Each structure stands twice: as structure tokens, then as C-alpha cells.
PyMOL Python script that loads the backbone (N, CA, C, O; Angstrom):
from pymol import cmd

cmd.read_pdbstr("""\
ATOM      1  N   MET A   1      93.222 123.574  88.459  1.00  0.00           N
ATOM      2  CA  MET A   1      94.608 123.636  88.051  1.00  0.00           C
ATOM      3  C   MET A   1      95.197 122.221  88.010  1.00  0.00           C
ATOM      4  O   MET A   1      94.918 121.409  88.892  1.00  0.00           O
ATOM      5  N   ARG A   2      95.970 121.937  87.037  1.00  0.00           N
ATOM      6  CA  ARG A   2      96.585 120.630  86.865  1.00  0.00           C
ATOM      7  C   ARG A   2      97.630 120.379  87.959  1.00  0.00           C
ATOM      8  O   ARG A   2      98.295 121.309  88.415  1.00  0.00           O
ATOM      9  N   ALA A   3      97.765 119.129  88.369  1.00  0.00           N
ATOM     10  CA  ALA A   3      98.706 118.767  89.428  1.00  0.00           C
ATOM     11  C   ALA A   3     100.144 119.113  89.045  1.00  0.00           C
ATOM     12  O   ALA A   3     100.947 119.471  89.907  1.00  0.00           O
ATOM     13  N   MET A   4     100.469 119.007  87.763  1.00  0.00           N
ATOM     14  CA  MET A   4     101.853 119.272  87.357  1.00  0.00           C
ATOM     15  C   MET A   4     102.233 120.749  87.487  1.00  0.00           C
ATOM     16  O   MET A   4     103.416 121.087  87.439  1.00  0.00           O
ATOM     17  N   TYR A   5     101.242 121.631  87.650  1.00  0.00           N
ATOM     18  CA  TYR A   5     101.512 123.051  87.816  1.00  0.00           C
ATOM     19  C   TYR A   5     101.230 123.552  89.234  1.00  0.00           C
ATOM     20  O   TYR A   5     101.523 124.704  89.552  1.00  0.00           O
ATOM     21  N   ASN A   6     100.674 122.710  90.070  1.00  0.00           N
ATOM     22  CA  ASN A   6     100.275 123.115  91.412  1.00  0.00           C
ATOM     23  C   ASN A   6     101.206 122.454  92.430  1.00  0.00           C
ATOM     24  O   ASN A   6     101.153 121.240  92.626  1.00  0.00           O
ATOM     25  N   LEU A   7     102.051 123.244  93.072  1.00  0.00           N
ATOM     26  CA  LEU A   7     103.047 122.704  94.002  1.00  0.00           C
ATOM     27  C   LEU A   7     102.410 122.018  95.204  1.00  0.00           C
ATOM     28  O   LEU A   7     102.933 121.017  95.696  1.00  0.00           O
ATOM     29  N   ASN A   8     101.277 122.549  95.684  1.00  0.00           N
ATOM     30  CA  ASN A   8     100.603 121.925  96.826  1.00  0.00           C
ATOM     31  C   ASN A   8     100.082 120.537  96.462  1.00  0.00           C
ATOM     32  O   ASN A   8     100.254 119.589  97.228  1.00  0.00           O
ATOM     33  N   ARG A   9      99.457 120.417  95.318  1.00  0.00           N
ATOM     34  CA  ARG A   9      98.946 119.114  94.882  1.00  0.00           C
ATOM     35  C   ARG A   9     100.085 118.153  94.597  1.00  0.00           C
ATOM     36  O   ARG A   9      99.974 116.961  94.882  1.00  0.00           O
ATOM     37  N   MET A  10     101.164 118.647  94.046  1.00  0.00           N
ATOM     38  CA  MET A  10     102.321 117.789  93.779  1.00  0.00           C
ATOM     39  C   MET A  10     102.879 117.223  95.083  1.00  0.00           C
ATOM     40  O   MET A  10     103.276 116.059  95.132  1.00  0.00           O
ATOM     41  N   LYS A  11     102.913 118.023  96.118  1.00  0.00           N
ATOM     42  CA  LYS A  11     103.417 117.582  97.424  1.00  0.00           C
ATOM     43  C   LYS A  11     102.509 116.503  98.021  1.00  0.00           C
ATOM     44  O   LYS A  11     103.001 115.511  98.559  1.00  0.00           O
ATOM     45  N   VAL A  12     101.192 116.689  97.931  1.00  0.00           N
ATOM     46  CA  VAL A  12     100.232 115.707  98.450  1.00  0.00           C
ATOM     47  C   VAL A  12     100.352 114.392  97.675  1.00  0.00           C
ATOM     48  O   VAL A  12     100.319 113.316  98.273  1.00  0.00           O
ATOM     49  N   ILE A  13     100.489 114.471  96.366  1.00  0.00           N
ATOM     50  CA  ILE A  13     100.657 113.267  95.542  1.00  0.00           C
ATOM     51  C   ILE A  13     101.957 112.560  95.908  1.00  0.00           C
ATOM     52  O   ILE A  13     101.997 111.331  95.976  1.00  0.00           O
ATOM     53  N   GLU A  14     103.013 113.325  96.144  1.00  0.00           N
ATOM     54  CA  GLU A  14     104.298 112.738  96.542  1.00  0.00           C
ATOM     55  C   GLU A  14     104.173 112.003  97.876  1.00  0.00           C
ATOM     56  O   GLU A  14     104.683 110.891  98.020  1.00  0.00           O
ATOM     57  N   GLU A  15     103.500 112.615  98.852  1.00  0.00           N
ATOM     58  CA  GLU A  15     103.323 111.987 100.166  1.00  0.00           C
ATOM     59  C   GLU A  15     102.476 110.718 100.066  1.00  0.00           C
ATOM     60  O   GLU A  15     102.786 109.719 100.715  1.00  0.00           O
ATOM     61  N   ALA A  16     101.424 110.748  99.270  1.00  0.00           N
ATOM     62  CA  ALA A  16     100.576 109.564  99.083  1.00  0.00           C
ATOM     63  C   ALA A  16     101.353 108.437  98.413  1.00  0.00           C
ATOM     64  O   ALA A  16     101.201 107.272  98.779  1.00  0.00           O
ATOM     65  N   THR A  17     102.174 108.777  97.446  1.00  0.00           N
ATOM     66  CA  THR A  17     102.996 107.786  96.766  1.00  0.00           C
ATOM     67  C   THR A  17     103.992 107.159  97.737  1.00  0.00           C
ATOM     68  O   THR A  17     104.211 105.948  97.709  1.00  0.00           O
ATOM     69  N   GLN A  18     104.587 107.973  98.587  1.00  0.00           N
ATOM     70  CA  GLN A  18     105.545 107.465  99.570  1.00  0.00           C
ATOM     71  C   GLN A  18     104.870 106.531 100.570  1.00  0.00           C
ATOM     72  O   GLN A  18     105.432 105.496 100.931  1.00  0.00           O
ATOM     73  N   LYS A  19     103.662 106.892 101.021  1.00  0.00           N
ATOM     74  CA  LYS A  19     102.917 106.034 101.947  1.00  0.00           C
ATOM     75  C   LYS A  19     102.582 104.694 101.300  1.00  0.00           C
ATOM     76  O   LYS A  19     102.702 103.646 101.935  1.00  0.00           O
ATOM     77  N   LEU A  20     102.164 104.729 100.040  1.00  0.00           N
ATOM     78  CA  LEU A  20     101.844 103.495  99.322  1.00  0.00           C
ATOM     79  C   LEU A  20     103.086 102.614  99.162  1.00  0.00           C
ATOM     80  O   LEU A  20     103.016 101.401  99.360  1.00  0.00           O
ATOM     81  N   ALA A  21     104.203 103.214  98.810  1.00  0.00           N
ATOM     82  CA  ALA A  21     105.451 102.456  98.663  1.00  0.00           C
ATOM     83  C   ALA A  21     105.875 101.835  99.993  1.00  0.00           C
ATOM     84  O   ALA A  21     106.327 100.691 100.025  1.00  0.00           O
ATOM     85  N   ASN A  22     105.732 102.580 101.090  1.00  0.00           N
ATOM     86  CA  ASN A  22     106.078 102.046 102.407  1.00  0.00           C
ATOM     87  C   ASN A  22     105.187 100.872 102.779  1.00  0.00           C
ATOM     88  O   ASN A  22     105.666  99.883 103.333  1.00  0.00           O
ATOM     89  N   LYS A  23     103.894 100.970 102.481  1.00  0.00           N
ATOM     90  CA  LYS A  23     102.974  99.878 102.808  1.00  0.00           C
ATOM     91  C   LYS A  23     103.290  98.637 101.984  1.00  0.00           C
ATOM     92  O   LYS A  23     103.260  97.525 102.511  1.00  0.00           O
ATOM     93  N   ILE A  24     103.590  98.807 100.717  1.00  0.00           N
ATOM     94  CA  ILE A  24     103.939  97.672  99.863  1.00  0.00           C
ATOM     95  C   ILE A  24     105.219  96.995 100.362  1.00  0.00           C
ATOM     96  O   ILE A  24     105.347  95.773 100.280  1.00  0.00           O
ATOM     97  N   ASN A  25     106.149  97.772 100.871  1.00  0.00           N
ATOM     98  CA  ASN A  25     107.424  97.225 101.350  1.00  0.00           C
ATOM     99  C   ASN A  25     107.356  96.656 102.760  1.00  0.00           C
ATOM    100  O   ASN A  25     108.329  96.064 103.227  1.00  0.00           O
ATOM    101  N   THR A  26     106.220  96.824 103.453  1.00  0.00           N
ATOM    102  CA  THR A  26     106.061  96.271 104.798  1.00  0.00           C
ATOM    103  C   THR A  26     105.363  94.922 104.680  1.00  0.00           C
ATOM    104  O   THR A  26     104.234  94.834 104.197  1.00  0.00           O
ATOM    105  N   LYS A  27     106.053  93.867 105.130  1.00  0.00           N
ATOM    106  CA  LYS A  27     105.531  92.513 104.976  1.00  0.00           C
ATOM    107  C   LYS A  27     105.021  91.966 106.296  1.00  0.00           C
ATOM    108  O   LYS A  27     105.498  92.339 107.368  1.00  0.00           O
ATOM    109  N   CYS A  28     104.048  91.079 106.202  1.00  0.00           N
ATOM    110  CA  CYS A  28     103.465  90.427 107.371  1.00  0.00           C
ATOM    111  C   CYS A  28     104.527  89.562 108.051  1.00  0.00           C
ATOM    112  O   CYS A  28     105.216  88.795 107.379  1.00  0.00           O
ATOM    113  N   PRO A  29     104.669  89.676 109.378  1.00  0.00           N
ATOM    114  CA  PRO A  29     105.658  88.854 110.087  1.00  0.00           C
ATOM    115  C   PRO A  29     105.350  87.355 110.018  1.00  0.00           C
ATOM    116  O   PRO A  29     106.258  86.533 110.144  1.00  0.00           O
ATOM    117  N   ARG A  30     104.092  87.000 109.821  1.00  0.00           N
ATOM    118  CA  ARG A  30     103.720  85.580 109.817  1.00  0.00           C
ATOM    119  C   ARG A  30     103.827  84.949 108.422  1.00  0.00           C
ATOM    120  O   ARG A  30     104.474  83.914 108.260  1.00  0.00           O
ATOM    121  N   CYS A  31     103.192  85.572 107.413  1.00  0.00           N
ATOM    122  CA  CYS A  31     103.135  84.942 106.085  1.00  0.00           C
ATOM    123  C   CYS A  31     103.973  85.654 105.023  1.00  0.00           C
ATOM    124  O   CYS A  31     104.046  85.196 103.883  1.00  0.00           O
ATOM    125  N   ASN A  32     104.599  86.762 105.388  1.00  0.00           N
ATOM    126  CA  ASN A  32     105.507  87.502 104.505  1.00  0.00           C
ATOM    127  C   ASN A  32     104.797  88.155 103.305  1.00  0.00           C
ATOM    128  O   ASN A  32     105.441  88.460 102.301  1.00  0.00           O
ATOM    129  N   THR A  33     103.484  88.370 103.403  1.00  0.00           N
ATOM    130  CA  THR A  33     102.727  89.037 102.339  1.00  0.00           C
ATOM    131  C   THR A  33     102.909  90.551 102.431  1.00  0.00           C
ATOM    132  O   THR A  33     102.816  91.110 103.524  1.00  0.00           O
ATOM    133  N   PRO A  34     103.164  91.220 101.319  1.00  0.00           N
ATOM    134  CA  PRO A  34     103.294  92.678 101.345  1.00  0.00           C
ATOM    135  C   PRO A  34     101.966  93.352 101.715  1.00  0.00           C
ATOM    136  O   PRO A  34     100.893  92.800 101.473  1.00  0.00           O
ATOM    137  N   GLY A  35     102.052  94.534 102.296  1.00  0.00           N
ATOM    138  CA  GLY A  35     100.863  95.321 102.603  1.00  0.00           C
ATOM    139  C   GLY A  35     100.420  95.268 104.050  1.00  0.00           C
ATOM    140  O   GLY A  35      99.298  95.667 104.363  1.00  0.00           O
ATOM    141  N   PHE A  36     101.279  94.780 104.945  1.00  0.00           N
ATOM    142  CA  PHE A  36     100.961  94.741 106.369  1.00  0.00           C
ATOM    143  C   PHE A  36     100.906  96.181 106.861  1.00  0.00           C
ATOM    144  O   PHE A  36     101.927  96.867 106.898  1.00  0.00           O
ATOM    145  N   GLY A  37      99.711  96.641 107.242  1.00  0.00           N
ATOM    146  CA  GLY A  37      99.580  98.050 107.591  1.00  0.00           C
ATOM    147  C   GLY A  37      98.541  98.323 108.653  1.00  0.00           C
ATOM    148  O   GLY A  37      97.872  97.415 109.145  1.00  0.00           O
ATOM    149  N   ILE A  38      98.420  99.591 108.995  1.00  0.00           N
ATOM    150  CA  ILE A  38      97.505 100.045 110.041  1.00  0.00           C
ATOM    151  C   ILE A  38      96.061  99.863 109.577  1.00  0.00           C
ATOM    152  O   ILE A  38      95.678 100.301 108.492  1.00  0.00           O
ATOM    153  N   THR A  39      95.267  99.202 110.431  1.00  0.00           N
ATOM    154  CA  THR A  39      93.847  99.029 110.143  1.00  0.00           C
ATOM    155  C   THR A  39      92.969  99.652 111.219  1.00  0.00           C
ATOM    156  O   THR A  39      91.765  99.822 111.027  1.00  0.00           O
ATOM    157  N   ASP A  40      93.583  99.994 112.362  1.00  0.00           N
ATOM    158  CA  ASP A  40      92.799 100.581 113.449  1.00  0.00           C
ATOM    159  C   ASP A  40      93.742 101.349 114.374  1.00  0.00           C
ATOM    160  O   ASP A  40      94.947 101.095 114.402  1.00  0.00           O
ATOM    161  N   ALA A  41      93.183 102.277 115.119  1.00  0.00           N
ATOM    162  CA  ALA A  41      93.936 103.044 116.116  1.00  0.00           C
ATOM    163  C   ALA A  41      93.143 103.043 117.414  1.00  0.00           C
ATOM    164  O   ALA A  41      91.932 103.260 117.417  1.00  0.00           O
ATOM    165  N   LYS A  42      93.838 102.797 118.510  1.00  0.00           N
ATOM    166  CA  LYS A  42      93.191 102.839 119.822  1.00  0.00           C
ATOM    167  C   LYS A  42      93.553 104.142 120.512  1.00  0.00           C
ATOM    168  O   LYS A  42      94.727 104.500 120.615  1.00  0.00           O
ATOM    169  N   LYS A  43      92.546 104.838 120.976  1.00  0.00           N
ATOM    170  CA  LYS A  43      92.765 106.067 121.732  1.00  0.00           C
ATOM    171  C   LYS A  43      92.861 105.724 123.213  1.00  0.00           C
ATOM    172  O   LYS A  43      92.467 104.635 123.629  1.00  0.00           O
ATOM    173  N   GLY A  44      93.383 106.649 124.001  1.00  0.00           N
ATOM    174  CA  GLY A  44      93.424 106.434 125.440  1.00  0.00           C
ATOM    175  C   GLY A  44      94.777 106.660 126.070  1.00  0.00           C
ATOM    176  O   GLY A  44      95.030 106.159 127.166  1.00  0.00           O
ATOM    177  N   LEU A  45      95.655 107.396 125.419  1.00  0.00           N
ATOM    178  CA  LEU A  45      96.942 107.733 126.026  1.00  0.00           C
ATOM    179  C   LEU A  45      96.676 108.475 127.332  1.00  0.00           C
ATOM    180  O   LEU A  45      95.948 109.468 127.324  1.00  0.00           O
ATOM    181  N   PRO A  46      97.247 108.023 128.463  1.00  0.00           N
ATOM    182  CA  PRO A  46      96.919 108.641 129.750  1.00  0.00           C
ATOM    183  C   PRO A  46      97.478 110.058 129.902  1.00  0.00           C
ATOM    184  O   PRO A  46      98.555 110.383 129.401  1.00  0.00           O
ATOM    185  N   CYS A  47      96.721 110.871 130.597  1.00  0.00           N
ATOM    186  CA  CYS A  47      97.139 112.239 130.913  1.00  0.00           C
ATOM    187  C   CYS A  47      98.260 112.176 131.950  1.00  0.00           C
ATOM    188  O   CYS A  47      98.208 111.368 132.878  1.00  0.00           O
ATOM    189  N   GLU A  48      99.265 113.022 131.792  1.00  0.00           N
ATOM    190  CA  GLU A  48     100.382 113.007 132.741  1.00  0.00           C
ATOM    191  C   GLU A  48     100.025 113.643 134.081  1.00  0.00           C
ATOM    192  O   GLU A  48     100.757 113.485 135.059  1.00  0.00           O
ATOM    193  N   SER A  49      98.907 114.358 134.131  1.00  0.00           N
ATOM    194  CA  SER A  49      98.501 115.012 135.369  1.00  0.00           C
ATOM    195  C   SER A  49      97.499 114.158 136.153  1.00  0.00           C
ATOM    196  O   SER A  49      97.743 113.811 137.308  1.00  0.00           O
ATOM    197  N   CYS A  50      96.368 113.822 135.515  1.00  0.00           N
ATOM    198  CA  CYS A  50      95.303 113.091 136.222  1.00  0.00           C
ATOM    199  C   CYS A  50      95.302 111.592 135.926  1.00  0.00           C
ATOM    200  O   CYS A  50      94.592 110.834 136.586  1.00  0.00           O
ATOM    201  N   HIS A  51      96.084 111.159 134.947  1.00  0.00           N
ATOM    202  CA  HIS A  51      96.244 109.750 134.562  1.00  0.00           C
ATOM    203  C   HIS A  51      95.000 109.130 133.935  1.00  0.00           C
ATOM    204  O   HIS A  51      94.956 107.914 133.750  1.00  0.00           O
ATOM    205  N   LEU A  52      93.993 109.928 133.605  1.00  0.00           N
ATOM    206  CA  LEU A  52      92.815 109.423 132.914  1.00  0.00           C
ATOM    207  C   LEU A  52      93.103 109.333 131.412  1.00  0.00           C
ATOM    208  O   LEU A  52      93.965 110.052 130.908  1.00  0.00           O
ATOM    209  N   PRO A  53      92.390 108.456 130.690  1.00  0.00           N
ATOM    210  CA  PRO A  53      92.614 108.333 129.242  1.00  0.00           C
ATOM    211  C   PRO A  53      92.221 109.603 128.502  1.00  0.00           C
ATOM    212  O   PRO A  53      91.237 110.257 128.846  1.00  0.00           O
ATOM    213  N   THR A  54      92.996 109.942 127.489  1.00  0.00           N
ATOM    214  CA  THR A  54      92.713 111.085 126.626  1.00  0.00           C
ATOM    215  C   THR A  54      92.279 110.568 125.253  1.00  0.00           C
ATOM    216  O   THR A  54      92.188 109.359 125.036  1.00  0.00           O
ATOM    217  N   ARG A  55      92.013 111.491 124.336  1.00  0.00           N
ATOM    218  CA  ARG A  55      91.640 111.111 122.971  1.00  0.00           C
ATOM    219  C   ARG A  55      92.862 110.823 122.095  1.00  0.00           C
ATOM    220  O   ARG A  55      92.714 110.455 120.930  1.00  0.00           O
ATOM    221  N   SER A  56      94.042 110.986 122.637  1.00  0.00           N
ATOM    222  CA  SER A  56      95.269 110.774 121.870  1.00  0.00           C
ATOM    223  C   SER A  56      95.512 109.286 121.623  1.00  0.00           C
ATOM    224  O   SER A  56      95.039 108.431 122.372  1.00  0.00           O
ATOM    225  N   ILE A  57      96.261 108.997 120.554  1.00  0.00           N
ATOM    226  CA  ILE A  57      96.496 107.621 120.122  1.00  0.00           C
ATOM    227  C   ILE A  57      97.401 106.888 121.114  1.00  0.00           C
ATOM    228  O   ILE A  57      98.501 107.340 121.430  1.00  0.00           O
ATOM    229  N   LEU A  58      96.910 105.750 121.593  1.00  0.00           N
ATOM    230  CA  LEU A  58      97.658 104.876 122.491  1.00  0.00           C
ATOM    231  C   LEU A  58      98.407 103.809 121.692  1.00  0.00           C
ATOM    232  O   LEU A  58      99.548 103.474 122.009  1.00  0.00           O
ATOM    233  N   SER A  59      97.746 103.271 120.638  1.00  0.00           N
ATOM    234  CA  SER A  59      98.385 102.224 119.841  1.00  0.00           C
ATOM    235  C   SER A  59      97.754 102.136 118.457  1.00  0.00           C
ATOM    236  O   SER A  59      96.637 102.600 118.230  1.00  0.00           O
ATOM    237  N   TYR A  60      98.500 101.526 117.538  1.00  0.00           N
ATOM    238  CA  TYR A  60      98.012 101.217 116.206  1.00  0.00           C
ATOM    239  C   TYR A  60      97.903  99.701 116.085  1.00  0.00           C
ATOM    240  O   TYR A  60      98.745  98.964 116.599  1.00  0.00           O
ATOM    241  N   ILE A  61      96.865  99.249 115.403  1.00  0.00           N
ATOM    242  CA  ILE A  61      96.682  97.838 115.115  1.00  0.00           C
ATOM    243  C   ILE A  61      97.037  97.618 113.652  1.00  0.00           C
ATOM    244  O   ILE A  61      96.454  98.241 112.764  1.00  0.00           O
ATOM    245  N   TYR A  62      97.994  96.731 113.403  1.00  0.00           N
ATOM    246  CA  TYR A  62      98.388  96.353 112.055  1.00  0.00           C
ATOM    247  C   TYR A  62      97.763  95.002 111.749  1.00  0.00           C
ATOM    248  O   TYR A  62      97.746  94.125 112.613  1.00  0.00           O
ATOM    249  N   THR A  63      97.244  94.813 110.532  1.00  0.00           N
ATOM    250  CA  THR A  63      96.592  93.573 110.150  1.00  0.00           C
ATOM    251  C   THR A  63      97.054  93.140 108.765  1.00  0.00           C
ATOM    252  O   THR A  63      97.226  93.959 107.863  1.00  0.00           O
ATOM    253  N   CYS A  64      97.249  91.844 108.621  1.00  0.00           N
ATOM    254  CA  CYS A  64      97.578  91.260 107.321  1.00  0.00           C
ATOM    255  C   CYS A  64      96.273  90.978 106.581  1.00  0.00           C
ATOM    256  O   CYS A  64      95.342  90.412 107.153  1.00  0.00           O
ATOM    257  N   LEU A  65      96.206  91.367 105.329  1.00  0.00           N
ATOM    258  CA  LEU A  65      95.002  91.159 104.532  1.00  0.00           C
ATOM    259  C   LEU A  65      94.855  89.707 104.080  1.00  0.00           C
ATOM    260  O   LEU A  65      93.767  89.281 103.695  1.00  0.00           O
ATOM    261  N   ARG A  66      95.939  88.957 104.128  1.00  0.00           N
ATOM    262  CA  ARG A  66      95.891  87.572 103.665  1.00  0.00           C
ATOM    263  C   ARG A  66      95.583  86.591 104.794  1.00  0.00           C
ATOM    264  O   ARG A  66      94.645  85.801 104.686  1.00  0.00           O
ATOM    265  N   CYS A  67      96.367  86.634 105.884  1.00  0.00           N
ATOM    266  CA  CYS A  67      96.214  85.637 106.950  1.00  0.00           C
ATOM    267  C   CYS A  67      95.512  86.193 108.190  1.00  0.00           C
ATOM    268  O   CYS A  67      95.321  85.464 109.163  1.00  0.00           O
ATOM    269  N   ASN A  68      95.126  87.471 108.173  1.00  0.00           N
ATOM    270  CA  ASN A  68      94.442  88.151 109.284  1.00  0.00           C
ATOM    271  C   ASN A  68      95.261  88.217 110.571  1.00  0.00           C
ATOM    272  O   ASN A  68      94.698  88.368 111.656  1.00  0.00           O
ATOM    273  N   PHE A  69      96.573  88.106 110.460  1.00  0.00           N
ATOM    274  CA  PHE A  69      97.451  88.267 111.621  1.00  0.00           C
ATOM    275  C   PHE A  69      97.367  89.705 112.107  1.00  0.00           C
ATOM    276  O   PHE A  69      97.452  90.632 111.301  1.00  0.00           O
ATOM    277  N   ASN A  70      97.202  89.910 113.418  1.00  0.00           N
ATOM    278  CA  ASN A  70      97.124  91.243 114.019  1.00  0.00           C
ATOM    279  C   ASN A  70      98.301  91.466 114.949  1.00  0.00           C
ATOM    280  O   ASN A  70      98.757  90.546 115.627  1.00  0.00           O
ATOM    281  N   LYS A  71      98.782  92.689 114.971  1.00  0.00           N
ATOM    282  CA  LYS A  71      99.822  93.068 115.928  1.00  0.00           C
ATOM    283  C   LYS A  71      99.556  94.489 116.379  1.00  0.00           C
ATOM    284  O   LYS A  71      99.275  95.369 115.565  1.00  0.00           O
ATOM    285  N   GLU A  72      99.646  94.707 117.680  1.00  0.00           N
ATOM    286  CA  GLU A  72      99.411  96.026 118.250  1.00  0.00           C
ATOM    287  C   GLU A  72     100.759  96.669 118.572  1.00  0.00           C
ATOM    288  O   GLU A  72     101.592  96.075 119.255  1.00  0.00           O
ATOM    289  N   TYR A  73     100.961  97.879 118.078  1.00  0.00           N
ATOM    290  CA  TYR A  73     102.174  98.650 118.345  1.00  0.00           C
ATOM    291  C   TYR A  73     101.802  99.798 119.287  1.00  0.00           C
ATOM    292  O   TYR A  73     101.095 100.731 118.906  1.00  0.00           O
ATOM    293  N   MET A  74     102.291  99.706 120.514  1.00  0.00           N
ATOM    294  CA  MET A  74     101.991 100.706 121.534  1.00  0.00           C
ATOM    295  C   MET A  74     102.825 101.973 121.322  1.00  0.00           C
ATOM    296  O   MET A  74     103.942 101.913 120.807  1.00  0.00           O
ATOM    297  N   TYR A  75     102.279 103.098 121.719  1.00  0.00           N
ATOM    298  CA  TYR A  75     102.942 104.409 121.716  1.00  0.00           C
ATOM    299  C   TYR A  75     103.585 104.737 120.355  1.00  0.00           C
ATOM    300  O   TYR A  75     104.790 104.978 120.285  1.00  0.00           O
ATOM    301  N   PRO A  76     102.786 104.747 119.282  1.00  0.00           N
ATOM    302  CA  PRO A  76     103.354 104.967 117.947  1.00  0.00           C
ATOM    303  C   PRO A  76     103.947 106.352 117.738  1.00  0.00           C
ATOM    304  O   PRO A  76     104.778 106.532 116.848  1.00  0.00           O
ATOM    305  N   ASN A  77     103.544 107.329 118.533  1.00  0.00           N
ATOM    306  CA  ASN A  77     104.078 108.687 118.384  1.00  0.00           C
ATOM    307  C   ASN A  77     105.227 108.963 119.342  1.00  0.00           C
ATOM    308  O   ASN A  77     105.684 110.101 119.456  1.00  0.00           O
ATOM    309  N   GLY A  78     105.699 107.922 120.037  1.00  0.00           N
ATOM    310  CA  GLY A  78     106.835 108.070 120.935  1.00  0.00           C
ATOM    311  C   GLY A  78     106.497 108.694 122.273  1.00  0.00           C
ATOM    312  O   GLY A  78     107.401 109.040 123.033  1.00  0.00           O
ATOM    313  N   LYS A  79     105.209 108.848 122.584  1.00  0.00           N
ATOM    314  CA  LYS A  79     104.803 109.445 123.859  1.00  0.00           C
ATOM    315  C   LYS A  79     104.119 108.382 124.713  1.00  0.00           C
ATOM    316  O   LYS A  79     103.303 107.605 124.218  1.00  0.00           O
ATOM    317  N   VAL A  80     104.464 108.355 126.016  1.00  0.00           N
ATOM    318  CA  VAL A  80     103.852 107.422 126.953  1.00  0.00           C
ATOM    319  C   VAL A  80     102.734 108.114 127.718  1.00  0.00           C
ATOM    320  O   VAL A  80     101.796 107.456 128.169  1.00  0.00           O
ATOM    321  N   LYS A  81     102.817 109.420 127.869  1.00  0.00           N
ATOM    322  CA  LYS A  81     101.798 110.236 128.549  1.00  0.00           C
ATOM    323  C   LYS A  81     101.476 111.433 127.664  1.00  0.00           C
ATOM    324  O   LYS A  81     102.281 111.855 126.834  1.00  0.00           O
ATOM    325  N   GLU A  82     100.270 111.969 127.869  1.00  0.00           N
ATOM    326  CA  GLU A  82      99.838 113.134 127.101  1.00  0.00           C
ATOM    327  C   GLU A  82      99.809 114.362 128.002  1.00  0.00           C
ATOM    328  O   GLU A  82      99.550 114.253 129.200  1.00  0.00           O
ATOM    329  N   ALA A  83     100.071 115.515 127.430  1.00  0.00           N
ATOM    330  CA  ALA A  83     100.058 116.775 128.170  1.00  0.00           C
ATOM    331  C   ALA A  83      98.633 117.097 128.630  1.00  0.00           C
ATOM    332  O   ALA A  83      97.679 116.801 127.911  1.00  0.00           O
ATOM    333  N   PRO A  84      98.472 117.694 129.807  1.00  0.00           N
ATOM    334  CA  PRO A  84      97.145 118.018 130.324  1.00  0.00           C
ATOM    335  C   PRO A  84      96.318 118.923 129.408  1.00  0.00           C
ATOM    336  O   PRO A  84      95.090 118.927 129.494  1.00  0.00           O
ATOM    337  N   MET A  85      96.968 119.677 128.545  1.00  0.00           N
ATOM    338  CA  MET A  85      96.220 120.560 127.641  1.00  0.00           C
ATOM    339  C   MET A  85      95.359 119.766 126.646  1.00  0.00           C
ATOM    340  O   MET A  85      94.440 120.329 126.051  1.00  0.00           O
ATOM    341  N   TYR A  86      95.638 118.474 126.457  1.00  0.00           N
ATOM    342  CA  TYR A  86      94.852 117.626 125.549  1.00  0.00           C
ATOM    343  C   TYR A  86      93.898 116.711 126.310  1.00  0.00           C
ATOM    344  O   TYR A  86      93.258 115.846 125.711  1.00  0.00           O
ATOM    345  N   CYS A  87      93.800 116.895 127.613  1.00  0.00           N
ATOM    346  CA  CYS A  87      92.939 116.066 128.461  1.00  0.00           C
ATOM    347  C   CYS A  87      91.579 116.738 128.632  1.00  0.00           C
ATOM    348  O   CYS A  87      91.501 117.931 128.923  1.00  0.00           O
ATOM    349  N   ASP A  88      90.501 115.957 128.447  1.00  0.00           N
ATOM    350  CA  ASP A  88      89.153 116.512 128.592  1.00  0.00           C
ATOM    351  C   ASP A  88      88.800 116.791 130.055  1.00  0.00           C
ATOM    352  O   ASP A  88      87.902 117.589 130.324  1.00  0.00           O
ATOM    353  N   GLU A  89      89.477 116.162 130.986  1.00  0.00           N
ATOM    354  CA  GLU A  89      89.234 116.403 132.413  1.00  0.00           C
ATOM    355  C   GLU A  89      90.019 117.619 132.913  1.00  0.00           C
ATOM    356  O   GLU A  89      89.477 118.484 133.602  1.00  0.00           O
ATOM    357  N   CYS A  90      91.290 117.667 132.557  1.00  0.00           N
ATOM    358  CA  CYS A  90      92.153 118.778 133.028  1.00  0.00           C
ATOM    359  C   CYS A  90      91.909 120.068 132.254  1.00  0.00           C
ATOM    360  O   CYS A  90      92.114 121.156 132.791  1.00  0.00           O
ATOM    361  N   ASN A  91      91.479 119.963 131.018  1.00  0.00           N
ATOM    362  CA  ASN A  91      91.291 121.131 130.170  1.00  0.00           C
ATOM    363  C   ASN A  91      90.008 120.977 129.352  1.00  0.00           C
ATOM    364  O   ASN A  91      90.057 120.761 128.141  1.00  0.00           O
ATOM    365  N   PRO A  92      88.853 121.092 130.029  1.00  0.00           N
ATOM    366  CA  PRO A  92      87.582 120.834 129.331  1.00  0.00           C
ATOM    367  C   PRO A  92      87.214 121.840 128.277  1.00  0.00           C
ATOM    368  O   PRO A  92      86.170 121.711 127.638  1.00  0.00           O
TER     369      PRO A  92
END
""", "prot")
cmd.dss("prot")
cmd.show_as("cartoon", "prot")
cmd.util.cbc("prot")
cmd.orient("prot")
């Protein structure tokens, strides 16, 4: 089915377009080049019960494609601890 007739595909295309526009509008803090974006994610958000690292995202690494400047943004999902239900120790 063509994208212009499929509402689900149209929504996915819209979201991809929005992500691309956001990345183009995000500039490197050092050299001001557009496209400063996420290149890696670090797992290890601590469990709120046992305090051991979980598989949840702890931080995102942003990298400039031109000058290779890196910046780590901690707690990108707004959480400092993860619920025990997502912990491999508390909920195997």
C-alpha cells in the first residue's frame, strides 16, 4: 500500500522527518556545525531497591561529526533510579 493512503506509514514518515529536522537544527557547542546528535547510549541506571545497575539508559553520548566533540547527557529520560521490576537482580 502506498504511504499516501496508509495512515500508519504516514505517521512513521512524519516522525522520521521531525527527528531529522531536530537533528539538523541541533548545533555543536564547540564548532556550531549542524547535526550534533546521539551516537551512543550508556546503560546502567541504578535500581531504586538494590542500587545495582539495570539495562535502562543512564546517559546519551552526543558527538559532532566535524570536530569529534563529545558530550554526555545524564538521565535523558528524566529518571535517576529505575523501578525494581526492570532490575535483573530484583526481578529475574
